[in-house]
N, C-alpha and C positions, 0 to 999 in steps of 0.2 A: 442600273440596279432594278431588279424585279420588285414591284410593289403589289401586294395582295390587299384588296379592299374588302374589309369585313364590315359588320353592321355598325360598330361604333369606333373603329380604328383602322388605320393603315398599317400594314405589317410588311417588313422587308427582311431578307436574310442578314444574319450577323456573322460575318466572316465565313470560314470554310466549313464550319460545323453545320450539317444539314438539319440539326435539331435546334439551332440557336436563331432567334429572331429579335429584331427591334420593332417597337410599336410606338405609334403616336395617335392621340385622339383625333377624330375627324372634326370635332367642334368643341368649344368650351362647354362647361356645365354650370349648374347652380349648386353651390355648397349646401350641405345639410348640417344641422346641429346634432348634439349628442342624442337627441330623441328622434332623429331621422326626419325632422321638419326642414323644408327648404328655407334658406335664409333669404326670403323675398317678402317685403312688406310695402304696402302703399298706405300711408297714414295721413289722416287729416288733423290739423291743429288750427282751428279758427279759419281765417281767410287764406291760409297757405297749407300746402300738403308736402309730404316728403316721400320719396322713393328710396327705400333701403334695400340693398342687394349685395350679396357676396358671390362672386363668380369663382370658378376654379378651372384649372387646366391640368388634366391628368386622370388616371384611372385608379380606383381603389382596389383593394384585394379581391373583392367579389367580382368586380368587373374584369380584372385580369384573369380570374378563374374561368369566367364565361368566355373570354377571348381565347384562352388556351383550348377550350373544348371546341369552339367554332373553328379555330385554326387546324385542329387535329382532323376534323371532318373534311375541311377544305384541301388539306395536303395528304391525307391518308396516313399520317404518322400517329404514333402513340401520344396521347395527351400528357401522360406522366413523364415522358422523356423530353418534352418541349421546354426549352429555356428561353424565357422572355425577359427583356429589359427595355426601359424607355429609350427612345431616341435621344442622344445627347443634344440638349438644347437649353436655351435660356429665354425667359420672358422679358421682353424689353419694356412692356407696359400694357395696360388694358384701358378700355374706354367704353362709355355708354354713348351711343349715337342716336340722335332723334331726327326724324324726318323734318326737312326744312320747308315742305310745302311746294318745292320746285323740282322734285324728283331726285334730290340729293339728301345729304345728312349734315347735321351740325353736331359738334362735340358737346354733349350734355355735361359730362364730367370725365376726367382722366384719373387713373389710379395706378400706383406701383403695386406689383405683386409682392407676395410674402418672400419671394426669393428662393423658396424651396418647394418641392412637390408637396401637395397638388397646386401650388402657385395660386393661393387665394388672393383675390382682389376685391376690396371693399368699397362700396359707393353709398353715399348719403346725400341725396340731391333734393334741394328745395324747388318746388314746382309752382308756377303761377297758374292761373285758370286755363290759359291756352295750352300750356305744356301738359297740364294734368289731363285735359281732354284727349290729347294725342296719346299719352301713356295709357289711359284707360282703354282707348280703342285698340291699342296694341295688345294689351293683356286680355282683351275680350276676343281676340282672334283676327284682327286686321293686320295683314302682312306689311313688311317694309316700313314700319313706323318707329320701331325702337329696336336697337341691336346692341348686344354685348360683343365687343371685339377684343381679341388678344393679338398682340404683335410678338412674333416668335423669331428667334435666330436659331437655326438648326445646323448642327455640325455632324456630318456623316463621314466616316473614314473612306477615303478614295485611294485605290491602289493604281499607280501608274507604272506600267511595265515598259522597259526599253530593251530591244533586241538589237545588238550590234554584231555585224559580221566583219571580222578582221582577216585579211588575206596577206600572208607573208610570202614574198617571192625572192629566191636566192639564185644568183647566176655565178657559176664557177668557170674559169677559163685557164687553160694551160697551153703553153707553146714551147717548142724546142726545134732541134734540127729535123726538118722534114716531117714534123708531127705537131699537130695542134688539135685541141678539142675543147668543147664547152659543154656544160651541163646546167640545167635549170631545175629547180625544185620549188614547189608551191605548197603552202600549208594554210588551210582555212580554219579559223577558230570563231565560234559563235559565243558571244557573251550576253547574258541576260541579267538585267538588274531590275529591281522593284523598289519603288519609293511610295511610302504611305503618307498621305497628307489629309487634312480636313477639307471637305467640300462644304463651304458655308453658304447657306441660303436663307432668305428672309421670307416669312409667311405672315399673312394676316388671316385669322380664322374667326368666324362670326357665328353667333347664335341669335336668331330672331326671337323677339319677345313672345311671339305666338307659340314658341316651343319651350319656353322657360318652365312651365308647370309640368311638362312631360320630359324635361331634360334629365340627364343622368344625375 
């Protein structure tokens, strides 16, 4: 399947309609509230601190509109005619990952998503002094210190075609006094069948904390 990489999403054909496409975000985003503020806070309360965050997986209406215009330029098709829908998928879970100091990550907290697009996942993590230092470094621009990860199961329709060639051969014989003959006939028939099934794949998609303030 042909995949088109755009700024914030991956796009692929949806069936045989040249104007129909499926799309999936390239990375998670940070949810915004009714006033457009990112749902991301680092709070202090005496000797402890809290990281509060709501992630999301999906594109809102404005982002889909921008995607449609970008795809129209990329494909040379009319934006108004393009039909876009999300790739069929489910969110298996989400997690915050914190650098472990040894080149890897440890799970800071796990969360279940809301179960419906845009698949919000909420985190409220208590931080000790050491973890607070790492989180602050990440939010101040140090890469590979804090990551938001979504685990996705994606189901794409896959068409499997089978072509079978069947040959039928018939032999006729006849004999009598002083006379005998035989004849052969052969008929070839091609049978084509198509079977549609789901191609299921697993994906883990991440957003580094250095990009949280600029994320969708």
